[in-house]
N, C-alpha and C positions, 0 to 999 in steps of 0.2 A: 504493500500500500504506500509506503514512504516514497519509493522511487517514482511511482505513478503521480503522486501529489507534487513531487519536486518538478517533474517534467511539465505537468499542467501549469504550475506556477510560473515556470520560465516562459512558456508559450503565451500566457496571458499578460505578463508584466514586462516583456521585452519586445524588441522589434522583430524577433524571430517569428512571432505570431502573424506578422504581416505576410509571411511567405508560406507558412505551413498550415494555418488554420483554414478549414473549408470555407470557400467563398471569400477569402481575404486576399485574393491576388493583388497584383500591383494596382493601386488606385491612383488615378490621375488627379492632379490638383485642380481646384476650381478654375475654370477659364473665365476671364473677364470680358471676352468677346471684343477685344480692342481692334478697331478697323486698321488694316495696314495702310501705309502711305506716308508721305512726307509730313502731313499735319500731325499725325500721332507721334512720329519721331521727334518733331520740333517741340511738342508739348512735354514729352518725357525729358528731353534735354533741358528745358526750362525748369522743370521740377527738380532735376538733379543739381542744377546750378544753385537753386534756392537752398537745397539741403546742404550743399558744400559751404554756403554762407551762414549756416545755422538758423535757417528760417523754415522750419517744418510747416508752419501755417501757410506761407506763400506757396510751398511745394504742393500742399493739399489743394489749394485754390486752383492751381494749374491742372492738377489731376481731375478735379471736378468738372472742368470744361470738356472732358471727353464724353460726358453724359452717358455713362455705362451703368446699368442697373446694379449689377453685382459689385462693381467698384464703388458705387455710392455708399453701399452698406459699410464697406471697409473705411471709407473716408469719414463717414459720420461717426464711427467708433473712435477713430484716431482724433477727430476734431473735438469730440466730447472729452477725451482724455487731456487734450491740449488746453481746453477751457478750464478744466479742473486744476491743471497745473498752474495756469496763469492766475486763477482765483487764489490758490494757496500761496503763491509767491507774493501776490499783492498784499495779503494780510499777514504774511510771514508766520504762518502757523506751523511750518516745518523747518528743520535745520537746513542750511545751505547745501550740505553734501547730499541730503535726501532729495532736495529739489533738483540738483544736478543729475542724480541717477534717474529721476523720473523723466527729465528732459532728454537724457541720453537714450532711454528706452523708447520714447516716442520717436525720436530722430532715427534710431536704428530700425524700428518697425516701419517707418515711412520709407526708408531707404530699401528695406527688403521688399516692400510693396512695389516700388519702382523697378527693382530688379526682376520681380516676377512678371511685371508688365513688359519689360524689355525682352525677356525670354519668349513670352507668348507672341510679341510683335515680330520677333525674328522668325519664329516658326510660321506664323500666319503670312508674313511677307513672302516666304519661300513658296508656300502653297499658292498664294495669289499670282506670283510670277510664273509658276508652272501652268496655272489655269490660263493666264493671259497669253502665254506663248502658244498653248494648245489651241486656243480660240483664233488667234491671229493666223496660225498655219491653216486651220480649217477654212477660214473665210477667204484667205488668199487663194486656196485651192478652188473654192467655189467660184470666185470671180474669174479665175483663169478658165475653168471648164464652161461656165455659163456663157462667156464671150468667145469661146474657142480660141483662147490665148491672145485675143485682141485687146487693145486698150478701149475702155468705155468711151462712148461718144459723150461730148459735153451737152447734156440734156438741158432744154429750156424749161425754166420753172417760174411760174407766176403765182402771185398771192391771189387766192380765191376765197373770199369770205362767204360766198354763196353756199359752200359745203358745210358751214357751221350754222347751227340753229340761231336765229336772230336774238333769242334771249341771252345768248352767250357772247354776243359781239362786244360787249363792254369789257370782257376779259382779254380781248385780243391786244397784242402788242402793236402800237403805232408803227407803221412801216413807211419809210420815205419813198420807196419805189414799188411799182407793181411787179417788178421782175426781181427774182432772187437769183443771184449769179455767184460764181466762185465755188470754193470747196464746200462740201456738205457740212463740215464742222462749223463753218462760219454761219450757215443758215440755222443750224441747231442752236448756236449761241445767240443769234438774233431772236430766236424763239424762246429765249430764257429757259431752255431745257425742256420745253413741251411743244412738240411739233406734230402736225398732221400732214400726211403725204397721200394724195389721191391721184388717180389717173386711170386711163383706159387699160384694158388687158394688154400686156406686153409693152407698156409704156416705159418700163425700166425702173419701177419702184423698188423692187428687190435689189437690183444692182446698186441703186443709190444708198439703200440701207447697208449693203455690204461695204461700200466705200466709207460710209459714215462710221460704222462699227470699227473698222480697221483704224481710222483716224482717232477715234475715242480711246481705243486700247493703247495706242502709242502715246497719246498726249494727256490723258487723264489718269495720273498715277494713284489718285485717291478713290478711284471707282473701278468697277468691273462692268463692262458693257457686253451684252449678248443679244443675238437675234432669236426671238421666240415666235413660233408660228401659232396663230390663234385657232387653227383648225380643231385642236383638241378641247377647246373650251366648251363647257356645257353649264346650264344654269344650276346643276346640282352642286357645283363648287361654291356658289353664293359669293365668296370673297375672292379677290384677285390673289391675295396672299396664299390662300389654300391651293389655288391652281398653280402658282409659282412653286410652292413646296413640292408639288407633284412632278412638274416637268423639268425643273432646274437641274436635278442630278444627272439626267441623261443628256441634256443639252450642253452642260458644262463639264461633264466627266468628273463628277464629285460625289461624295457620299450624301445621304439624307441629312446627317448631322451638320456637315459643312454647309450645305445649302441653307439650312435653317439659320446658321450663324451669319451667313452673308445677308440674309433678309433682315435679321435683327440689327445688323450694323448699318442698314439703310444707305448703303453706298453702291447699290445696283442700278445700272441704267439699262432698262429693258427696251429693246426695239421690237415692237409688236408688228409682225408681218401678217398680211392676209386676213384682215377683219372680215372681208367678204367670203372667206372660206368657212366661217362659222355657220352652223345650221341656222336657217332663217328664224326659227322659233327661239333660238338662244341669243340672238344678237342684242336684243334690248337688255337682257340681264347682264351681258358683258359690258355694255356702256355704263350701266348703273354701278357695276363693280369697279370700273375704271374711275368713275367720279368719286367713289368712296376711297379708292386708293390715292386719289389726288388731293384728299383733305390734308395730307401731310405736305406742307409747302416745300419741303426739301427734295421731294421725289421728282425725278426727271424721267421722261419717256418719249418715245416716238410711236405713232400709229400709222400704218399704211393700209390702204384699201382701194379696191376699185371704186371709182367715183359714184356710179349709180347705186350700188348696194349700200354705200354709206349714207347717201342722201335719202334713200327710201326709208331708213329707220326714223328720220325726223326727230332725233333726240339730241339734246345738247351734250357736249363733251368739253371738259375744262382743258383746253389747249390755248396756246398763246399765238401761234402762227399757222394758218392753213396754206399749204403749198400744193398746187396742181402741176403734175408733170405733163408738159404739153407735147403735142406731136412734133416731130422733127420738120423743120422747114427745108425747102429745096436748097436754099443757100447752105444750110448746115450739111446736108447730104453731099452736095457737090464739093464743099471744102474738105470734108472727111475723106471722100474717095480720092480726091487729088493728093491729099497728104499720104494716104496709104500707098498710092502708086509710086510716090517718090521716097518712101521710107527706105533708108539705106540699110537698116538692120533686117527688115522683113518686108520687102516690097510685095504688094499683092497684084499679080498680073491681071486678075479679073476685075480690078477696080474700075478701069475705064470702060470695060464691057458693061458693067452694071450701070454706070453713069449714062452711057449711051442708051441703055434699055429704058431707064426711067424717064429719059428725055423724050423718047419715042412713044412710050405707053403711059398715058395719063392715069389710067386705073392702077397700074403698077406703082406709079409715083405716089398715089394716095395710100397704097398698102404699106410702102416702106417708110411712111411717116411714123409708123409704130416700130420702135427699135428692135423688137423680137424678129419681125419679118425682115427688117433691114439686115440684121446680123445673119439670119438664115440664108438670105439671098447672097450675101457675101461669100458664104461657104460654097454655095452652088456655082456661082460665077468664077470664083477663084479655082474651081476644079475644071474650068475650061468650058462650062456650059454657056449657052446663049438663049435668046428668046425662041429660036427655032427648035433647040433641043428640049426646052421645057414645055412647049406646046400648050400654052395657056388658052383656054376656051371660054371660061366664064366671063360674063360682062357685069357681074355684081361684086361689090367689095367682099362680102362674106364668101362668095364662091371662089374668088381669086385667092383669099387667105387659105381656104381649104386646099386648093390646088398646090400652093406653095408647101403646105405641110406634107401633102402626099409625095411631091417630087423630092422633098428633103428626106423623108423616111425611105423612099425607094433607093435614093443615092447612098445613104448611109448603110442600108441593109446589104448592098453589094460590096461595100468596102471590106478589105481584108487587112487588118492591122496586126493582131496577134493570133486570132483564131477565126475560123470560118464557120458560119452557121447558115443553114438554108433560110432564105429570106422569109418565106411564108411561115415557117415554124417560129422563127424569131419574132415576127410580128404577132403571131398567135400567143406566144408566151408573154410578150409585153402587154398585150390586150388583157390577158388574165390578171397580170400583176396590177395594171392600172385600174381595172374594174374593182378589184378587192380593196385597193387603197382608197378609192373614191367612196366605196360603200362605207368604209370605216372612218372617213374624213381624215385620212392620213396623207401627209406630204413627204414623210420620211419613212423609209423601209429599212428595218434591221432584221437579221435572221430570226431572232426570237419572236418577231411579229407574225411569223408564219405559223398558223395554228390549224387544227383539224377542221374548224368551221369555215375555212377558206374554200373548201370543196363541198358542194351541196349534193353530190351524187353518190354518197357512201351507200354501198349495199350492206345488208345485215352481216354478211361474212366479213367484209372489210372492216366494218365497225367493231366486230368481235375481235379481230386481229389487233386493231388499234388499242382497244382496252386491255388486251393481253400484254401488249408491249408496255403500256402504262403500268400494269400490274407487275411486270418484270422489273421496271425501274424502282417501284415503290415496295416490291416484295422481296425478290431474291437478293438483290444487292444489299439492301438495308438489313434484312433478316440474317443474311449470311454473315455480315460483319458483326452484328450483335451476337449471333450464335457463337462465332469464333471467340469473341472477347469474353462473353459470359461463360462459355464452355471451358475455355482455358483457365479462367479464374477459379471456377468451381472445382475442376479436376485437380488443379495444382494445389489448392487449399486442402481438398479432401485427402489427397495422397500424402501431403505433408503432415496431416493429422494421424492418419492410420499407419503410414510406413514406419515411423519411429516405434510404434507399439509392436509391430511385427519384428523390428530389429531388436527390441528389448526381449521379446520372447526367445528369439534365436540366440541372443547373448546369454540368457539364462540357461538355455540348453547346453551351450558350450561351457557355461560356468559349472554345470553339474559334472563335467569331465575334469574339473580341477582348474579351469582357466576363467574363474569368475570375473575378475577385474578386466582382463583382456577381452573376454567374451562379451561382456556388457558394452564396453567401449567400442569394440569392432562392430557389434550389432547395431548400436545407435548410429555410428558413422555410416555404416553400410545402408541402414534403413533410411537415413536422410538422403543419401545419394540416390538410392533406388527410388525413393519417393519422389525426388525432384525430377528424375528422368521420366519416370512413369507418369508424373503429373503433366509434364510438357507434352509427351506423346499422347496421353489420354485426353488432355485438354484440347489439343489441336484436332485430334481425330473426332472426339465427341462433339466439339464445337462445330467442326466442319459438317459432320453428318446432321447434327441438330439444326444448325443454321440453314443448310441446304434443304433439309426436309421442311422446315418451317417456311423457308423462302418459296419453295415450289408450291406448298399449300396456300400461302398468302397470294402468290401470283395467280394460281388457278381461281381462287375465290374472288379476288378483285376483278380478274378478267371476265369470269362468268357473270358475276353480279352486275358489273357495269354494262356488259354486253346485253343482258336481259332488259335493262331499263333504257337502252338505246340512247345514251348520252355520250357526247364526244368529250374525251379527256382534254385537259389543259396542259400545255407544255410550259413549264416554269424554269427559270434559271436563277442562279445565285450570283451576287455581285461582289463576293469577297475576292477581289483581284490580287491584292498584295499579300499573298499567302503561299506557303510551300510546305512540303512534307518535312523538310529540314527544320523549319520553324516549329512545326507541330511536335516533332520528336524532342527538340530541345526544351520546349515549354512543358512537355508532359513528363519527361524523364526526371528532371530535377526534383520536383515535389514527390514523384512516385518513389524514387530511390530513398529520399529523405524519410518519407513516411513508412516505407518498408523497414528501414533501420529502426525507427521508433517502434514499429510493430513487433520486431524481433525482441526489443528490450521488454515490451509488455509481455511478449510470449514467454520470456524466462520467468515471469512473475505469475501470470494468470493463465498461461497455456499458450503453446506455440500456434495452434490453429486460430484462436481468437485474436491473437496479436497480429497475425498475417492478414486476417480479414479486415481488421481496423486499418492496418497500413495500406492495403490495396484500395479499400473504399475511399479513405481520406486522400490518398495520393492521386487517384483518378479524379476525385472531386476538385481538388485544388488545381490539378493540371488542366482540367476542363475550364475552370473559372479563369485561370491565367491565360489560357488560349483565347477565350472569348474576349477578354479584356484587351489582349494584343490585337485581335482582329479589329475591334472597335477603334483602336488607336491608329492602326496602320492603313486604313482604307479611306482617308479623306479624299485622296485622288484616285478616281476609278476610270481613267481615260481609256477608251476603247481604241486600240491600235491595230487590231486584226478582226476580221468578221466573226471568227469562232471564239473570240476571247471569253465571252460570258459562259459558253458551254464548257470550255476548258477550265474556267474558274469553278464551275459547278462540280466538276469531277474531283477537284481537290477537297471538297467537303462531302464527298461520297454521294453526290446527286447526279445521276447519269442521264440527264434529260437529252443528251446527244443521241441516245438510242431512239427516243421518240421522234426527234427531229429527222434522223436518217430514215426512219420508217415512213414518216409523212412525205418526205421528199421522194421516196421510192414509189409511193402510191400516186403522187402528183405526176411523176415522170411516166408512170404506167398509163395514165390517162392523157398524156401529152399536154399537160398544163404548164409544166416548167421543165427546163433541161436537166440532164443528169449532173452537169457541172455548173451548178447555179451561180456560185461566186465568180468563177472565171467569165461566165456569160455576162453577168451584170457589169463587171469591170470592162469587158470588151465593148459593151453598149455605151459605157461611159466614154470610152475613147472615140466612139463614133458620134459624140455630142448629143445623144438622146437622153442619157442619164447623167447625173453628177455623183461621183463618189467622194466622200468627205476626206479621203486620204489620197494616196497616189495610185491611180488606176493602172499604171504600168506595172508596178510591183505588187499591187494588192495589199499594201500595208499603210499604216498611218491613220486608219479609220475603220469603221465597221458598218456604215449605213449608206444608203443611196436615195436619191430623189430624182424625179424627172427634171430635166434642165429648165423647164418652164411648165407652169400649170396648163398652158395651152396644149403642150404635148401630152400631158397626163389625160386631159379631157379628150384629146384626139384618139388615143388608144383605148380609153374606157368606152367610147362610143362604138368602137369596132367589135367589142366583145358581145357575143350572143350566147346566152346560157343554153347549153346543149341538153337534150332530153335523155334521161337515164331511167333505168328500171327502178320503180318504186321499191323502197325497202319493205321486205315482207316480215 
């Protein structure tokens, strides 16, 4: 009893308990959520200077200007202590040496607080710099792919107050000119950080947002800017903050915790793209949520939308400057084409051909006033085509736009850059992809978005197979692992309990022959050794058989049960990206070994079996807690740099959703809905200027999602899809 009490006392009264007690893994210190940037650094430097001058009160005053909720509690505590000290000193109720010690403690605690803030600022600044670099790279890739590696045209932008409800005109910023020119950053600053951007389809709104976000990321060190597409908004979110918490992690490549931290710091500049892509019944709720979001005067944002859809809502929005992206003038087109023809770095041979075509064809000249069609025709004419090759027949604007889309798709489908695909099949696959994305109001596609409900023609047999694969993932693999772990633990402990008893009996038998001491010692040693070996073998074998049997049973039950109710399973992935088996082993082994040693000590007192049980249970408990704590700390940055990164991360935490994904892909391939090599196909189509990959489409790295180069192309392919008739499920 005495040794047991001594060990318990040590664990409860020393720092050792922080490492060995269950659930007591490494605890992170409170985060004050200090926003990174020069302003925070300057404030901390001012506070440090005041402390060096012996002025803790002034230091606390500077710290309070950070306006951090958790920090304010610490400041209030230190301020109250400082007030008590000053009152005591004024009335001289304590000896001078006591007063000095009190002031020194307050100064020391304030200095420690500043030090904690500096450490957090350093860590947060590193994370912000990583996110900023990641976003800049993504947006530069998008600009390059969207414009087919061309420089953007200098779009004409006019102030248009007609798109803002008249009740909100008083909030608009007085503007000296009807025309907004120059860099987008200047326009944003003229709008005092609240800008509305409207225009016709293909006018270049998203391109302008991309230009602006890159400028903001480069020149606004105290803020993070990100483009967010409004397509996923629904009225169920109620507040904009709730929607932002949901979508920011994926858009910025960060954890949920880090996203919440960024929102609390209130230094996010969201650029909301595609208001018109919100479902019509949800648009009013979105504007109401935006107005509630705007109640904080420090918040800055940009909204872009097609002009007609925004005006149809007829609801006021609190912005300071409404800008309309206007059609390109003939003079702009002519100047741009002449510049491209004379460009020494990358001269375009078809520029003069296109200029000649729009001079001859008045309808074509009207079409190319929209930058999307201008850029698309640049690609075709630079490939050596002319009006004769394109064979335009329509005499309406909409008809001519459709013809340009068709000629462009036909040309790109014939191209051979890295891989060759049959043109009709490739268009069929893209039509399926576009239709499913449009149905779900998606503008960005990631592999994890591919779900069983994308296909509506599942037969009962195929559905049963899908559920059996889901049962395999959730049955065999999990059950097998748990069976191995528990079987090994049970067999090892049971053998170590019984084997010494057998050894003792054998030793006593030898002892009857006159070798009592040696017999008992040899029997105990041999029994322990045999028990250990037998426990390992028995545990592995028993755990394998038990886990396999339980897994197969669970697999069959899950597969059969879900097959009978005819429900499609859901493919889920885990996001613990910064994780490895090496990390797991290191974090698990240390507490496990420590507790096994403690268990052996207990075993000498209260029984070897009981001691080992305590050691194993506590060791696994602490190891698991430490591992979870480590994962929570190490996953602030979750940037997706390869298409299968989420699936690979899932495997590291024993979640094998990749099997479900592979099975689904095989079924979609069987019905000719998607190609067998989906990722290479999507990257190939990105190189053909139909899709955009958020990384490098040549290498297939640096990103993990795709989108159509323009919504016009997504709508074009979605309209081509015709749902095929399939046998009804029986």
